[in-house]
All heavy atoms as an XYZ file, in Angstrom:
963
protein
N      33.525    250.140    -28.268
C      34.123    248.837    -28.056
C      35.010    248.861    -26.822
O      35.032    247.914    -26.066
C      34.897    248.451    -29.322
C      35.399    247.051    -29.307
S      34.046    245.907    -29.575
C      34.859    244.728    -30.570
N      35.742    249.988    -26.616
C      36.640    250.086    -25.464
C      35.841    250.075    -24.168
O      36.261    249.482    -23.177
C      37.487    251.346    -25.562
N      34.666    250.717    -24.175
C      33.834    250.748    -22.973
C      33.366    249.346    -22.619
O      33.364    248.953    -21.457
C      32.621    251.685    -23.200
C      31.664    251.621    -22.036
C      33.098    253.109    -23.433
N      33.000    248.551    -23.626
C      32.553    247.178    -23.378
C      33.686    246.351    -22.809
O      33.514    245.595    -21.864
C      31.998    246.554    -24.673
C      30.718    247.274    -25.082
C      31.737    245.073    -24.492
C      30.198    246.879    -26.431
N      34.888    246.492    -23.368
C      36.036    245.745    -22.845
C      36.323    246.133    -21.411
O      36.610    245.292    -20.574
C      37.266    246.000    -23.711
C      37.261    245.221    -24.972
C      38.616    245.284    -25.630
N      38.440    244.920    -27.031
C      39.009    245.517    -28.036
N      39.850    246.492    -27.839
N      38.784    245.129    -29.259
N      36.274    247.458    -21.121
C      36.542    247.916    -19.755
C      35.487    247.386    -18.795
O      35.800    246.955    -17.694
C      36.598    249.438    -19.720
C      37.834    249.987    -20.400
C      37.823    251.498    -20.510
O      36.975    252.137    -19.856
O      38.662    252.037    -21.253
N      34.219    247.389    -19.235
C      33.147    246.864    -18.391
C      33.334    245.371    -18.171
O      33.149    244.855    -17.070
C      31.785    247.147    -19.026
N      33.727    244.666    -19.239
C      33.978    243.225    -19.118
C      35.149    242.950    -18.201
O      35.121    242.050    -17.360
N      36.204    243.739    -18.314
C      37.377    243.577    -17.451
C      36.999    243.860    -16.009
O      37.404    243.145    -15.090
C      38.506    244.520    -17.913
O      38.800    244.230    -19.274
C      39.750    244.351    -17.077
N      36.199    244.904    -15.785
C      35.766    245.235    -14.424
C      34.909    244.113    -13.841
O      35.064    243.750    -12.675
C      34.986    246.545    -14.428
N      34.037    243.534    -14.663
C      33.188    242.437    -14.191
C      34.033    241.229    -13.820
O      33.794    240.578    -12.795
C      32.168    242.064    -15.260
N      35.034    240.919    -14.648
C      35.916    239.798    -14.339
C      36.712    240.068    -13.068
O      36.946    239.164    -12.267
C      36.859    239.523    -15.508
C      36.208    238.893    -16.736
C      37.220    238.801    -17.867
C      35.649    237.526    -16.417
N      37.127    241.315    -12.865
C      37.863    241.663    -11.643
C      36.982    241.460    -10.417
O      37.443    240.956     -9.379
C      38.358    243.104    -11.723
N      35.692    241.822    -10.530
C      34.763    241.628     -9.409
C      34.568    240.144     -9.112
O      34.536    239.721     -7.964
C      33.412    242.284     -9.707
C      33.392    243.809     -9.652
C      32.048    244.326    -10.142
C      33.665    244.301     -8.238
N      34.443    239.327    -10.181
C      34.283    237.883     -9.987
C      35.532    237.311     -9.336
O      35.457    236.509     -8.399
C      33.988    237.178    -11.340
C      34.080    235.678    -11.201
C      32.617    237.584    -11.850
N      36.701    237.732     -9.818
C      37.952    237.232     -9.249
C      38.074    237.633     -7.782
O      38.490    236.844     -6.935
C      39.136    237.768    -10.047
N      37.672    238.875     -7.469
C      37.727    239.331     -6.076
C      36.767    238.523     -5.215
O      37.093    238.131     -4.091
C      37.406    240.823     -6.000
N      35.587    238.250     -5.760
C      34.601    237.474     -5.009
C      35.097    236.055     -4.778
O      34.954    235.500     -3.681
C      33.274    237.449     -5.760
N      35.711    235.467     -5.790
C      36.235    234.113     -5.636
C      37.418    234.094     -4.678
O      37.561    233.186     -3.867
C      36.648    233.539     -6.991
C      35.511    233.266     -7.975
C      36.080    232.780     -9.299
C      34.532    232.270     -7.410
N      38.254    235.112     -4.789
C      39.398    235.206     -3.880
C      38.935    235.388     -2.448
O      39.467    234.777     -1.521
N      37.910    236.193     -2.272
C      37.352    236.416     -0.933
C      36.739    235.146     -0.392
O      36.877    234.820      0.777
N      36.095    234.378     -1.262
C      35.490    233.124     -0.818
C      36.574    232.152     -0.386
O      36.424    231.428      0.592
C      34.655    232.521     -1.946
N      37.701    232.156     -1.122
C      38.804    231.259     -0.764
C      39.390    231.642      0.589
O      39.817    230.788      1.354
C      39.870    231.287     -1.845
N      39.368    232.937      0.888
C      39.910    233.392      2.167
C      39.060    232.889      3.324
O      39.545    232.743      4.432
C      39.982    234.912      2.192
N      37.808    232.625      3.084
C      36.916    232.137      4.135
C      36.841    230.620      4.168
O      35.958    230.045      4.766
C      35.501    232.719      3.968
C      35.456    234.200      4.210
C      35.298    235.074      3.156
C      35.585    234.710      5.485
C      35.255    236.434      3.370
C      35.547    236.075      5.706
C      35.386    236.939      4.650
N      37.710    229.938      3.446
C      37.779    228.490      3.517
C      37.024    227.743      2.433
O      36.993    226.532      2.443
N      36.368    228.423      1.509
C      35.679    227.745      0.421
C      36.697    227.297     -0.611
O      37.555    228.067     -1.024
C      34.655    228.692     -0.249
O      33.779    229.177      0.761
C      33.882    227.977     -1.329
N      36.617    226.051     -1.053
C      37.607    225.529     -1.980
C      37.151    225.524     -3.431
O      37.929    225.189     -4.299
C      38.009    224.113     -1.563
O      36.879    223.277     -1.602
N      35.905    225.858     -3.711
C      35.447    225.883     -5.100
C      34.332    226.900     -5.263
O      33.718    227.326     -4.286
C      34.950    224.503     -5.534
O      33.781    224.160     -4.815
N      34.109    227.264     -6.515
C      33.039    228.203     -6.859
C      32.492    227.796     -8.211
O      33.176    227.146     -9.001
C      33.568    229.621     -6.895
N      31.271    228.177     -8.496
C      30.642    227.866     -9.767
C      30.172    229.146    -10.412
O      29.534    229.974     -9.753
C      29.430    226.932     -9.574
O      29.874    225.738     -8.925
C      28.779    226.600    -10.899
N      30.505    229.297    -11.683
C      30.007    230.420    -12.469
C      29.260    229.820    -13.650
O      29.798    228.985    -14.374
C      31.165    231.295    -12.995
C      31.943    231.883    -11.841
C      30.623    232.391    -13.899
C      33.170    232.645    -12.266
N      28.013    230.221    -13.844
C      27.211    229.722    -14.954
C      27.012    230.828    -15.977
O      26.692    231.955    -15.612
C      25.840    229.250    -14.463
O      26.008    228.175    -13.575
N      27.231    230.492    -17.223
C      26.979    231.416    -18.316
C      26.018    230.717    -19.266
O      26.225    229.566    -19.638
C      28.287    231.766    -19.062
C      29.268    232.442    -18.103
C      28.001    232.657    -20.256
C      30.621    232.703    -18.699
N      24.951    231.399    -19.635
C      23.998    230.792    -20.566
C      23.657    231.793    -21.655
O      23.889    232.988    -21.510
C      22.729    230.342    -19.827
O      22.073    231.459    -19.278
N      23.133    231.283    -22.713
C      22.737    232.136    -23.823
C      21.667    231.454    -24.653
O      21.352    230.284    -24.444
N      21.117    232.198    -25.577
C      20.074    231.676    -26.456
C      20.518    231.890    -27.902
O      20.846    232.999    -28.293
C      18.751    232.398    -26.209
C      17.681    232.021    -27.181
N      17.054    230.804    -27.150
C      17.169    232.683    -28.245
C      16.179    230.743    -28.146
N      16.236    231.868    -28.825
N      20.548    230.813    -28.674
C      20.865    230.900    -30.089
C      19.560    230.702    -30.848
O      18.944    229.642    -30.752
C      21.890    229.816    -30.506
C      22.148    229.878    -32.001
C      23.172    229.968    -29.724
N      19.117    231.717    -31.580
C      17.849    231.571    -32.296
C      17.960    230.555    -33.436
O      19.027    230.394    -34.032
C      17.582    232.970    -32.846
C      18.913    233.633    -32.881
C      19.732    233.005    -31.792
N      16.859    229.873    -33.710
C      16.792    228.934    -34.824
C      16.852    229.739    -36.118
O      16.087    230.684    -36.307
C      15.491    228.137    -34.769
C      15.218    227.218    -35.957
C      16.265    226.114    -36.019
C      13.838    226.638    -35.876
N      17.763    229.368    -36.989
C      17.913    230.045    -38.272
C      18.028    229.008    -39.376
O      18.913    228.158    -39.339
C      19.179    230.929    -38.288
O      19.090    231.872    -37.242
C      19.333    231.643    -39.610
N      17.120    229.062    -40.320
C      17.189    228.225    -41.517
C      16.951    229.144    -42.706
O      15.950    229.857    -42.739
C      16.123    227.134    -41.498
S      16.406    225.862    -40.255
N      17.880    229.130    -43.639
C      17.719    229.984    -44.815
C      18.318    229.309    -46.039
O      19.255    228.534    -45.936
C      18.365    231.343    -44.588
C      19.818    231.273    -44.195
C      20.354    232.610    -43.697
O      19.597    233.486    -43.306
N      21.651    232.756    -43.724
N      17.726    229.618    -47.173
C      18.236    229.123    -48.447
C      18.232    230.310    -49.408
O      17.281    231.086    -49.440
C      17.406    227.941    -48.995
C      15.956    228.313    -49.226
C      18.027    227.381    -50.267
N      19.327    230.462    -50.130
C      19.383    231.483    -51.167
C      19.797    230.797    -52.464
O      20.260    229.652    -52.460
C      20.362    232.595    -50.793
O      21.665    232.084    -50.624
N      19.622    231.507    -53.544
C      19.836    230.905    -54.848
C      20.612    231.873    -55.731
O      20.238    233.032    -55.867
C      18.471    230.586    -55.466
C      18.547    229.760    -56.700
C      18.826    228.412    -56.625
C      18.353    230.325    -57.939
C      18.916    227.635    -57.765
C      18.422    229.564    -59.080
C      18.706    228.209    -58.993
N      21.707    231.398    -56.292
C      22.470    232.172    -57.269
C      22.116    231.622    -58.642
O      22.372    230.447    -58.921
C      23.967    232.043    -56.999
N      21.491    232.431    -59.452
C      20.976    231.965    -60.730
C      22.026    231.719    -61.783
O      23.056    232.384    -61.830
N      21.739    230.724    -62.600
C      22.548    230.421    -63.772
C      21.940    231.120    -64.975
O      21.094    232.006    -64.841
N      22.291    230.688    -66.152
C      21.798    231.340    -67.372
C      20.316    231.076    -67.601
O      19.607    231.903    -68.158
C      22.590    230.846    -68.588
O      22.285    229.479    -68.837
N      19.833    229.892    -67.184
C      18.437    229.536    -67.412
C      18.153    229.115    -68.840
O      17.052    228.685    -69.159
N      19.142    229.230    -69.713
C      18.947    228.857    -71.117
C      18.978    227.339    -71.259
O      19.741    226.651    -70.595
C      20.056    229.478    -71.971
N      18.114    226.832    -72.127
C      18.050    225.392    -72.381
C      19.100    224.986    -73.404
O      19.279    225.654    -74.419
C      16.658    224.997    -72.891
C      15.600    225.055    -71.831
C      14.851    226.204    -71.642
C      15.361    223.967    -71.010
C      13.882    226.262    -70.660
C      14.398    224.010    -70.030
C      13.659    225.167    -69.848
N      19.778    223.867    -73.132
C      20.727    223.335    -74.112
C      19.990    222.356    -75.031
O      18.780    222.165    -74.905
C      21.946    222.696    -73.422
C      21.581    221.487    -72.583
O      20.528    220.862    -72.755
N      22.454    221.145    -71.653
N      20.704    221.707    -75.943
C      20.089    220.788    -76.913
C      19.439    219.582    -76.256
O      18.546    218.962    -76.825
C      21.131    220.318    -77.936
C      21.584    221.449    -78.830
O      20.838    222.455    -78.945
O      22.685    221.352    -79.407
N      19.883    219.223    -75.058
C      19.319    218.066    -74.354
C      18.083    218.451    -73.524
O      17.526    217.610    -72.826
C      20.381    217.448    -73.443
N      17.671    219.723    -73.592
C      16.500    220.159    -72.833
C      16.794    220.436    -71.372
O      15.903    220.396    -70.534
N      18.047    220.735    -71.052
C      18.443    221.019    -69.668
C      18.750    222.504    -69.529
O      19.529    223.064    -70.308
C      19.691    220.191    -69.262
C      20.145    220.560    -67.862
C      19.393    218.702    -69.356
N      18.112    223.128    -68.555
C      18.374    224.537    -68.256
C      19.203    224.623    -66.978
O      18.848    224.015    -65.965
C      17.068    225.296    -68.068
N      20.299    225.351    -67.044
C      21.146    225.560    -65.864
C      20.499    226.653    -65.028
O      20.520    227.824    -65.382
C      22.552    225.978    -66.304
C      23.457    226.329    -65.175
C      23.963    225.061    -64.521
N      24.874    225.421    -63.459
C      24.845    224.882    -62.259
N      23.982    223.941    -61.984
N      25.695    225.242    -61.343
N      19.858    226.234    -63.911
C      19.167    227.204    -63.072
C      20.120    227.936    -62.135
O      19.966    229.113    -61.881
C      18.065    226.525    -62.257
C      16.913    225.917    -63.059
C      15.879    225.335    -62.134
C      16.303    226.934    -63.998
N      21.106    227.237    -61.569
C      22.056    227.872    -60.662
C      22.407    226.970    -59.500
O      22.384    225.746    -59.619
N      22.710    227.576    -58.360
C      23.086    226.780    -57.189
C      22.526    227.398    -55.914
O      22.307    228.603    -55.829
C      24.607    226.651    -57.091
O      25.181    227.925    -56.950
N      22.292    226.530    -54.946
C      21.763    226.973    -53.661
C      22.897    227.250    -52.689
O      24.006    226.760    -52.835
C      20.880    225.895    -53.004
O      21.696    224.783    -52.649
C      19.748    225.459    -53.893
N      22.566    228.023    -51.680
C      23.415    228.204    -50.509
C      22.468    228.025    -49.333
O      21.535    228.812    -49.159
C      24.038    229.598    -50.505
O      24.819    229.772    -49.343
N      22.664    226.963    -48.570
C      21.734    226.610    -47.489
C      22.436    226.667    -46.139
O      23.604    226.339    -46.035
C      21.229    225.176    -47.674
C      20.640    224.899    -49.020
C      20.682    223.415    -49.361
O      20.679    222.563    -48.455
O      20.731    223.111    -50.558
N      21.669    227.055    -45.133
C      22.167    227.018    -43.756
C      20.986    226.784    -42.834
O      19.945    227.420    -42.964
C      22.850    228.325    -43.356
C      23.184    228.374    -41.892
C      24.264    227.653    -41.399
C      22.415    229.101    -41.009
C      24.567    227.675    -40.037
C      22.705    229.127    -39.655
C      23.786    228.423    -39.170
N      21.154    225.851    -41.899
C      20.140    225.629    -40.872
C      20.841    225.121    -39.618
O      21.603    224.159    -39.677
C      19.070    224.626    -41.324
S      17.684    224.507    -40.160
N      20.596    225.788    -38.492
C      21.260    225.394    -37.245
C      20.357    224.547    -36.347
O      20.663    224.356    -35.174
C      21.777    226.623    -36.489
C      20.677    227.549    -36.013
O      19.509    227.368    -36.327
N      21.053    228.579    -35.268
N      19.268    224.032    -36.888
C      18.385    223.185    -36.104
C      19.084    221.858    -35.788
O      19.615    221.192    -36.684
C      17.085    222.910    -36.872
C      16.075    222.166    -36.032
O      15.909    222.455    -34.848
N      15.405    221.205    -36.633
N      19.088    221.469    -34.533
C      19.792    220.252    -34.100
C      19.268    218.998    -34.806
O      20.025    218.057    -35.032
C      19.680    220.091    -32.588
N      17.986    218.971    -35.174
C      17.412    217.795    -35.834
C      17.530    217.859    -37.360
O      17.153    216.922    -38.044
C      15.930    217.629    -35.461
C      15.701    217.183    -34.029
C      15.907    218.312    -33.030
O      15.557    219.460    -33.284
N      16.512    217.998    -31.898
N      18.035    218.963    -37.905
C      18.214    219.076    -39.340
C      17.099    219.838    -40.034
O      16.350    220.585    -39.400
N      16.979    219.620    -41.350
C      15.988    220.349    -42.136
C      15.623    219.598    -43.410
O      16.288    218.652    -43.802
C      16.505    221.753    -42.496
C      17.707    221.782    -43.398
C      17.564    221.881    -44.784
C      18.998    221.724    -42.891
C      18.660    221.921    -45.622
C      20.104    221.769    -43.725
C      19.925    221.873    -45.090
O      21.020    221.909    -45.918
N      14.534    220.071    -44.035
C      14.110    219.568    -45.350
C      14.216    220.727    -46.336
O      13.913    221.864    -45.983
C      12.653    219.107    -45.323
C      12.408    217.833    -44.573
C      10.927    217.414    -44.718
N      10.625    216.319    -43.843
C      10.018    216.440    -42.656
N       9.622    217.615    -42.235
N       9.788    215.385    -41.921
N      14.589    220.398    -47.569
C      14.636    221.395    -48.636
C      13.675    220.961    -49.731
O      13.744    219.829    -50.210
C      16.056    221.521    -49.189
C      16.246    222.567    -50.282
C      15.968    223.978    -49.748
C      17.657    222.479    -50.855
N      12.765    221.863    -50.093
C      11.738    221.585    -51.103
C      11.894    222.532    -52.293
O      12.398    223.646    -52.149
C      10.333    221.833    -50.531
C       9.917    220.915    -49.428
C      10.097    221.273    -48.091
C       9.309    219.691    -49.710
C       9.689    220.436    -47.068
C       8.898    218.852    -48.684
C       9.093    219.233    -47.372
O       8.688    218.400    -46.358
N      11.400    222.087    -53.439
C      11.270    222.935    -54.622
C       9.809    222.902    -55.049
O       9.172    221.843    -55.027
C      12.154    222.428    -55.752
N       9.286    224.058    -55.438
C       7.906    224.163    -55.892
C       7.921    224.746    -57.310
O       8.537    225.797    -57.552
C       7.089    225.069    -54.976
C       5.730    225.396    -55.520
C       4.695    224.467    -55.459
C       5.491    226.624    -56.123
C       3.444    224.760    -55.978
C       4.243    226.923    -56.644
C       3.236    225.993    -56.576
O       2.004    226.277    -57.101
N       7.255    224.071    -58.240
C       7.138    224.555    -59.615
C       5.836    225.338    -59.760
O       4.786    224.892    -59.295
C       7.159    223.392    -60.600
N       5.904    226.489    -60.380
C       4.712    227.305    -60.573
C       3.719    226.573    -61.477
O       4.095    225.665    -62.231
C       5.094    228.655    -61.190
O       5.639    228.462    -62.483
N       2.441    226.944    -61.416
C       1.424    226.268    -62.231
C       1.686    226.339    -63.739
O       1.242    225.480    -64.486
C       0.130    227.007    -61.869
C       0.384    227.525    -60.485
C       1.844    227.886    -60.464
N       2.442    227.346    -64.170
C       2.726    227.460    -65.605
C       4.060    226.821    -66.002
O       4.489    226.931    -67.144
C       2.696    228.923    -66.046
C       3.731    229.767    -65.319
O       4.174    229.400    -64.211
O       4.099    230.832    -65.855
N       4.703    226.123    -65.066
C       5.983    225.456    -65.361
C       5.747    224.217    -66.218
O       4.686    223.601    -66.172
C       6.674    225.051    -64.059
N       6.761    223.862    -66.972
C       6.683    222.667    -67.809
C       6.870    221.410    -66.965
O       7.548    221.435    -65.940
C       7.763    222.727    -68.881
N       6.241    220.330    -67.368
C       6.459    219.026    -66.733
C       7.919    218.651    -66.938
O       8.466    218.820    -68.014
C       5.565    217.977    -67.393
C       5.516    216.651    -66.684
C       4.716    216.698    -65.392
O       3.680    217.375    -65.351
O       5.151    216.036    -64.430
N       8.570    218.180    -65.906
C       9.976    217.809    -66.044
C      10.552    217.313    -64.737
O       9.841    216.738    -63.909
N      11.839    217.550    -64.568
C      12.529    217.096    -63.361
C      13.658    218.064    -63.028
O      14.283    218.640    -63.930
C      13.090    215.694    -63.558
N      13.893    218.236    -61.753
C      15.073    218.964    -61.316
C      16.246    217.990    -61.309
O      16.081    216.822    -60.958
C      14.890    219.518    -59.902
C      13.963    220.695    -59.725
C      13.957    221.131    -58.261
C      14.344    221.855    -60.612
N      17.394    218.462    -61.679
C      18.622    217.698    -61.544
C      19.411    218.397    -60.445
O      19.899    219.507    -60.634
C      19.414    217.683    -62.850
C      18.716    217.032    -64.037
C      19.546    217.210    -65.305
C      18.469    215.565    -63.770
N      19.485    217.760    -59.283
C      20.142    218.342    -58.127
C      21.424    217.562    -57.871
O      21.376    216.396    -57.475
C      19.229    218.315    -56.882
C      19.927    218.945    -55.693
C      17.919    219.027    -57.174
N      22.543    218.212    -58.138
C      23.849    217.536    -58.061
C      23.821    216.227    -58.851
O      24.347    215.212    -58.419
C      24.272    217.287    -56.622
C      24.625    218.562    -55.889
O      24.849    219.603    -56.507
N      24.680    218.494    -54.580
N      23.113    216.234    -59.991
C      23.044    215.061    -60.861
C      21.925    214.085    -60.544
O      21.658    213.177    -61.317
N      21.236    214.255    -59.417
C      20.142    213.358    -59.021
C      18.819    213.932    -59.519
O      18.543    215.116    -59.352
C      20.127    213.234    -57.489
C      19.124    212.220    -56.952
C      19.311    212.034    -55.455
N      19.231    213.274    -54.710
C      18.116    213.776    -54.178
N      16.976    213.144    -54.306
N      18.141    214.907    -53.512
N      17.990    213.097    -60.130
C      16.736    213.547    -60.719
C      15.585    213.549    -59.705
O      15.381    212.563    -58.994
C      16.391    212.634    -61.896
C      15.615    213.321    -62.965
C      15.500    212.473    -64.211
O      14.992    211.359    -64.147
N      15.956    212.987    -65.331
N      14.838    214.670    -59.669
C      13.681    214.808    -58.786
C      12.509    215.272    -59.643
O      12.550    216.369    -60.215
C      13.951    215.829    -57.663
C      15.131    215.355    -56.821
C      12.714    216.054    -56.814
C      15.701    216.407    -55.916
N      11.476    214.422    -59.760
C      10.310    214.763    -60.587
C       9.639    216.028    -60.060
O       9.461    216.213    -58.858
C       9.318    213.606    -60.576
N       9.277    216.893    -61.007
C       8.621    218.151    -60.639
C       7.734    218.573    -61.796
O       8.146    218.530    -62.956
C       9.689    219.221    -60.376
C       9.257    220.461    -59.631
C       8.760    220.106    -58.226
C      10.417    221.439    -59.511
N       6.507    218.918    -61.490
C       5.574    219.318    -62.530
C       4.821    220.560    -62.138
O       4.994    221.084    -61.034
N       3.978    221.051    -63.018
C       3.241    222.291    -62.787
C       2.462    222.268    -61.467
O       1.705    221.338    -61.196
C       2.274    222.361    -63.970
C       2.848    221.450    -64.999
C       3.609    220.413    -64.267
N       2.695    223.279    -60.633
C       1.966    223.409    -59.376
C       2.297    222.355    -58.339
O       1.574    222.199    -57.361
N       3.383    221.624    -58.522
C       3.738    220.561    -57.565
C       5.030    220.896    -56.820
O       5.872    221.644    -57.295
C       3.887    219.233    -58.292
C       2.551    218.725    -58.841
C       2.552    217.245    -59.152
N       3.679    216.793    -59.925
C       3.624    216.421    -61.199
N       2.497    216.468    -61.857
N       4.698    215.985    -61.822
N       5.157    220.250    -55.653
C       6.339    220.429    -54.818
C       7.114    219.122    -54.775
O       6.521    218.048    -54.725
C       5.896    220.836    -53.404
C       7.030    221.203    -52.483
C       6.520    221.798    -51.179
O       5.916    221.052    -50.390
O       6.735    222.994    -50.979
N       8.432    219.210    -54.786
C       9.276    218.024    -54.692
C      10.275    218.177    -53.564
O      10.787    219.268    -53.319
N      10.518    217.089    -52.868
C      11.496    217.079    -51.784
C      12.888    216.924    -52.374
O      13.178    215.924    -53.036
C      11.193    215.939    -50.808
C      12.142    215.782    -49.629
C      12.101    217.006    -48.716
C      11.787    214.520    -48.847
N      13.759    217.884    -52.127
C      15.128    217.826    -52.639
C      16.010    217.010    -51.710
O      16.747    216.144    -52.150
C      15.704    219.243    -52.838
C      14.939    219.948    -53.963
C      17.193    219.193    -53.128
C      15.351    221.389    -54.166
N      15.935    217.293    -50.414
C      16.810    216.582    -49.481
C      16.311    216.751    -48.053
O      15.589    217.687    -47.741
C      18.242    217.109    -49.580
C      19.267    216.149    -48.989
O      18.945    214.967    -48.759
O      20.412    216.583    -48.760
N      16.742    215.833    -47.194
C      16.496    215.896    -45.752
C      17.835    215.698    -45.063
O      18.560    214.765    -45.392
C      15.522    214.777    -45.282
C      15.307    214.845    -43.783
C      14.200    214.863    -46.025
N      18.165    216.577    -44.141
C      19.376    216.396    -43.342
C      18.952    216.054    -41.920
O      17.860    216.409    -41.490
C      20.262    217.654    -43.313
O      19.561    218.672    -42.615
C      20.613    218.118    -44.711
N      19.807    215.387    -41.187
C      19.466    214.970    -39.831
C      20.284    215.708    -38.775
O      20.302    215.307    -37.620
C      19.672    213.465    -39.678
O      21.019    213.140    -39.958
N      20.939    216.785    -39.189
C      21.728    217.580    -38.249
C      21.877    218.992    -38.814
O      21.557    219.233    -39.980
C      23.106    216.938    -38.050
O      23.810    216.934    -39.266
N      22.370    219.918    -38.018
C      22.620    221.259    -38.554
C      23.592    221.158    -39.726
O      24.467    220.290    -39.740
C      23.267    222.011    -37.387
C      22.964    221.209    -36.172
C      22.777    219.799    -36.617
N      23.433    222.037    -40.710
C      24.318    221.939    -41.878
C      24.396    223.258    -42.629
O      23.503    224.096    -42.553
C      23.828    220.847    -42.824
N      25.481    223.390    -43.353
C      25.679    224.434    -44.359
C      25.987    223.665    -45.632
O      26.873    222.815    -45.645
C      26.844    225.332    -43.969
C      27.119    226.435    -44.957
C      28.252    227.333    -44.501
N      28.009    227.961    -43.221
C      27.371    229.117    -43.035
N      26.897    229.762    -44.084
N      27.201    229.623    -41.836
N      25.243    223.946    -46.703
C      25.375    223.131    -47.905
C      25.180    223.977    -49.158
O      24.644    225.087    -49.099
C      24.330    222.012    -47.861
O      24.511    221.123    -48.920
N      25.587    223.425    -50.274
C      25.405    224.057    -51.571
C      25.070    222.959    -52.584
O      25.605    221.856    -52.483
C      26.689    224.779    -51.968
O      26.544    225.351    -53.241
N      24.181    223.255    -53.525
C      23.778    222.266    -54.523
C      23.632    222.931    -55.896
O      23.098    224.030    -55.976
C      22.425    221.650    -54.180
C      22.348    221.013    -52.829
C      20.883    220.730    -52.460
N      20.744    220.636    -51.028
C      20.958    219.543    -50.325
N      21.325    218.445    -50.932
N      20.806    219.540    -49.027
N      24.071    222.244    -56.933
C      23.848    222.688    -58.310
C      22.464    222.209    -58.731
O      22.112    221.051    -58.505
C      24.913    222.117    -59.227
N      21.671    223.089    -59.331
C      20.312    222.728    -59.749
C      20.096    223.068    -61.220
O      20.319    224.199    -61.652
C      19.247    223.447    -58.887
C      19.402    223.032    -57.425
C      17.845    223.127    -59.391
C      18.350    223.608    -56.502
N      19.673    222.058    -61.968
C      19.305    222.202    -63.381
C      17.855    221.750    -63.525
O      17.311    221.076    -62.651
C      20.202    221.328    -64.267
C      21.670    221.709    -64.177
O      21.962    222.904    -64.003
O      22.516    220.808    -64.272
N      17.232    222.117    -64.642
C      15.843    221.735    -64.898
C      15.789    221.005    -66.237
O      16.220    221.537    -67.260
C      14.963    222.982    -64.922
C      13.492    222.732    -64.755
C      13.012    221.767    -63.877
C      12.560    223.478    -65.451
C      11.656    221.551    -63.717
C      11.197    223.280    -65.292
C      10.751    222.318    -64.425
O       9.406    222.106    -64.251
N      15.304    219.786    -66.208
C      15.205    218.944    -67.394
C      13.746    218.896    -67.830
O      12.877    218.506    -67.049
C      15.694    217.518    -67.068
C      15.526    216.454    -68.131
C      16.382    216.791    -69.350
C      15.909    215.098    -67.576
N      13.487    219.329    -69.059
C      12.110    219.320    -69.565
C      12.084    218.656    -70.944
O      13.116    218.474    -71.583
C      11.516    220.747    -69.668
C      11.415    221.372    -68.303
C      12.326    221.616    -70.599
N      10.880    218.328    -71.367
C      10.715    217.719    -72.694
C      11.096    218.738    -73.768
O      11.008    219.954    -73.560
C       9.273    217.272    -72.879
N      11.496    218.249    -74.915
C      11.912    219.121    -76.009
C      10.817    220.115    -76.374
O       9.640    219.760    -76.492
C      12.250    218.259    -77.234
C      12.869    219.055    -78.350
C      13.299    218.167    -79.503
O      13.550    216.968    -79.292
O      13.361    218.692    -80.621
N      11.207    221.364    -76.513
C      10.251    222.402    -76.893
C       9.461    222.965    -75.727
O       8.697    223.898    -75.891
N       9.599    222.383    -74.554
C       8.873    222.868    -73.370
C       9.716    223.919    -72.659
O      10.863    224.144    -72.971
C       8.589    221.713    -72.419
C       7.694    220.647    -72.999
C       6.254    221.101    -73.157
O       5.770    221.838    -72.294
O       5.627    220.712    -74.145
N       9.154    224.528    -71.636
C       9.894    225.513    -70.842
C       8.939    226.508    -70.227
O       7.735    226.445    -70.421
N       9.490    227.440    -69.484
C       8.687    228.479    -68.860
C       8.401    228.179    -67.408
O       8.759    227.132    -66.877
N       7.734    229.116    -66.761
C       7.391    228.970    -65.351
C       8.549    229.341    -64.442
O       9.558    229.891    -64.876
N       8.392    229.013    -63.181
C       9.436    229.309    -62.199
C       9.485    228.218    -61.141
O       8.537    227.455    -60.978
C       9.168    230.663    -61.530
O       7.956    230.627    -60.811
N      10.611    228.156    -60.446
C      10.810    227.205    -59.360
C      11.171    227.994    -58.118
O      12.035    228.870    -58.154
C      11.925    226.188    -59.691
C      12.202    225.276    -58.509
C      11.551    225.369    -60.916
N      10.499    227.684    -57.002
C      10.748    228.353    -55.730
C      11.296    227.328    -54.738
O      10.778    226.204    -54.668
C       9.425    228.950    -55.158
O       8.859    229.808    -56.137
C       9.671    229.704    -53.892
N      12.296    227.711    -53.962
C      12.871    226.823    -52.955
C      12.342    227.186    -51.572
O      12.108    228.357    -51.270
C      14.389    226.937    -52.945
C      15.082    226.559    -54.253
C      16.574    226.831    -54.158
C      14.823    225.106    -54.591
N      12.168    226.163    -50.747
C      11.681    226.359    -49.367
C      12.478    225.464    -48.432
O      12.689    224.286    -48.721
C      10.195    226.009    -49.290
C       9.584    226.170    -47.913
C       8.070    226.002    -47.948
N       7.643    224.674    -48.344
C       7.435    223.665    -47.497
N       7.647    223.824    -46.205
N       7.011    222.490    -47.940
N      12.923    226.020    -47.307
C      13.657    225.248    -46.309
C      12.791    225.176    -45.046
O      12.137    226.147    -44.681
C      15.046    225.864    -46.035
C      15.934    224.919    -45.242
C      14.924    227.221    -45.393
C      17.389    225.347    -45.202
N      12.786    224.011    -44.399
C      11.910    223.782    -43.246
C      12.687    223.034    -42.157
O      13.219    221.950    -42.411
C      10.729    222.954    -43.712
C       9.813    222.442    -42.655
C       8.733    221.561    -43.253
O       7.712    222.089    -43.665
O       8.945    220.326    -43.302
N      12.766    223.620    -40.977
C      13.424    222.946    -39.853
C      12.608    221.738    -39.436
O      11.374    221.761    -39.476
C      13.570    223.909    -38.676
N      13.272    220.655    -39.045
C      12.568    219.437    -38.589
C      12.179    219.577    -37.130
O      12.752    220.276    -36.371
C      13.449    218.215    -38.767
C      13.821    217.887    -40.210
C      14.720    216.660    -40.255
C      12.584    217.641    -41.033
């Protein structure tokens, strides 16, 4: 780390000397351009809940942790496995229909975001099983 700081300090000293030298020759301004590349990153992770069904047929699946730095935003989808019960996801209290082998759109954002959502699964009495997979897609 010390070597990087020393190299950075030396580079700044060279730039300052160059600018100072330019000023000595009558130049009144200078331009320094710095550019970089930020890779597109979209990820979603899931912290699981108990998954146990209560008397109302609701299973607490857990919560998401989402991040996407795409300037146009992202879409978040849920996919129910073919052996999943017919039902609906409850995402922060909002119902999203989801059935065996089908995908449902959870949300669309129009800008970069970091977000978290509570997700439950509502199924008919006596139903259950299968799995739900989350997918995030940059716009």
